[in-house]
C-alpha positions as CSV (number, residue, x, y, z in Angstrom):
1,X,-64.0,22.0,24.1
2,X,-61.8,24.2,21.9
3,X,-61.7,27.2,24.2
4,X,-60.4,25.3,27.2
5,X,-57.6,23.9,25.0
6,X,-56.9,27.5,23.9
7,X,-56.8,28.6,27.5
8,X,-54.4,25.8,28.5
9,X,-52.1,26.6,25.6
10,X,-51.9,30.2,26.7
11,X,-51.3,29.2,30.3
12,X,-48.6,26.8,29.1
13,X,-46.8,29.7,27.3
14,X,-46.9,31.8,30.4
15,X,-45.5,29.0,32.5
16,X,-42.7,28.1,30.0
17,X,-41.8,31.8,29.6
18,X,-41.4,32.1,33.4
19,X,-39.3,28.9,33.4
20,X,-37.1,30.1,30.7
21,X,-36.8,33.7,32.0
22,X,-36.0,32.6,35.6
23,X,-33.4,30.0,34.4
24,X,-35.3,26.8,35.2
25,X,-33.9,25.3,32.0
26,X,-30.5,26.9,31.5
27,X,-28.1,25.6,28.9
28,X,-25.3,27.7,30.4
29,X,-24.3,24.7,32.5
30,X,-23.3,22.8,29.3
31,X,-19.7,23.0,28.3
32,X,-20.2,24.4,24.8
33,X,-19.5,27.4,22.6
34,X,-21.5,30.5,23.5
35,X,-23.0,30.4,20.0
36,X,-24.3,26.9,20.5
37,X,-25.8,27.9,23.9
38,X,-27.5,30.8,22.2
39,X,-28.9,28.4,19.5
40,X,-30.1,26.0,22.2
41,X,-31.9,28.9,24.0
42,X,-33.5,30.0,20.7
43,X,-34.7,26.4,20.1
44,X,-36.2,26.3,23.6
45,X,-38.2,29.5,22.9
46,X,-39.4,27.9,19.6
47,X,-40.5,24.8,21.5
48,X,-42.2,26.9,24.1
49,X,-44.1,28.8,21.4
50,X,-45.5,25.5,19.9
51,X,-48.0,25.4,22.7
52,X,-49.6,28.7,22.0
53,X,-49.4,28.2,18.2
54,X,-51.1,24.8,18.6
55,X,-53.7,26.4,20.9
56,X,-54.5,29.0,18.2
57,X,-54.7,26.4,15.5
58,X,-57.1,24.3,17.5
59,X,-59.8,26.9,17.0
60,X,-59.8,26.3,13.2
61,X,-58.5,22.8,12.8
62,X,-58.5,20.7,16.0
63,X,-56.5,17.8,14.5
64,X,-53.6,20.0,13.4
65,X,-53.7,21.9,16.7
66,X,-53.6,18.6,18.6
67,X,-50.5,17.6,16.6
68,X,-48.7,20.8,17.4
69,X,-49.6,20.5,21.1
70,X,-48.2,17.0,21.2
71,X,-45.1,18.1,19.4
72,X,-44.6,20.9,21.9
73,X,-45.0,18.5,24.8
74,X,-42.4,16.1,23.3
75,X,-40.1,19.0,22.4
76,X,-40.2,20.2,26.0
77,X,-39.4,16.7,27.4
78,X,-36.5,16.4,24.9
79,X,-35.1,19.8,26.0
80,X,-35.4,18.9,29.7
81,X,-33.7,15.5,29.1
82,X,-30.9,17.1,27.0
83,X,-30.2,19.6,29.8
84,X,-30.2,16.8,32.4
85,X,-33.2,17.7,34.4
86,X,-34.9,15.0,36.5
87,X,-38.7,14.6,36.9
88,X,-39.3,18.0,38.5
89,X,-41.8,20.7,37.9
90,X,-39.6,22.2,35.2
91,X,-39.9,19.0,33.2
92,X,-43.5,17.9,34.1
93,X,-45.7,21.0,34.2
94,X,-45.5,22.3,30.6
95,X,-45.9,18.9,28.9
96,X,-48.7,18.0,31.3
97,X,-50.6,21.2,30.4
98,X,-50.0,20.5,26.7
99,X,-51.2,16.9,26.9
100,X,-54.4,18.0,28.7
101,X,-55.0,20.6,26.0
102,X,-54.4,18.1,23.3
103,X,-56.9,15.7,24.8
104,X,-59.5,18.5,25.0
105,X,-58.7,19.5,21.4
106,X,-59.0,16.0,20.1
107,X,-62.3,15.5,21.9
108,X,-63.7,18.5,20.0
109,X,-62.7,17.4,16.6
110,X,-64.8,15.2,14.3
111,X,-63.6,11.6,13.9
112,X,-61.2,10.9,11.1
113,X,-62.4,8.1,8.7
C-alpha cells in the first residue's frame, strides 16, 4: 500500500502546483507589505511540498511519512483559511488527496506497540 500513497502524494503536488501557479490561493488580495506576501507565497510552496516529501518518506518509514502527509493536509487547510477561501476545490482537493494517502500509508505500516 506504499506505492498508492506515493502516487497520491505526487498527484497532490501536481494539483497544488497548478493551484498556486494559476492563482487559486493568491495572497495578493491581502493588504500587506510585498515582502510579507512573498513570504506567504514561499510558505505555501513549502506546505505544498510536504505532500511529495511525505510520499517519498512513506517508502522507507510509513509512520513518519504519514505524519508528514497529515501535516501537509493541515497546512493547506490553514493556508486556505488564512486567505479566506470557503469550502471550494482549492481548499478541499489537496487535503483530501493527502488524507487518503496518509490512510494508505498508515495501513501499510506495522502496528506501534
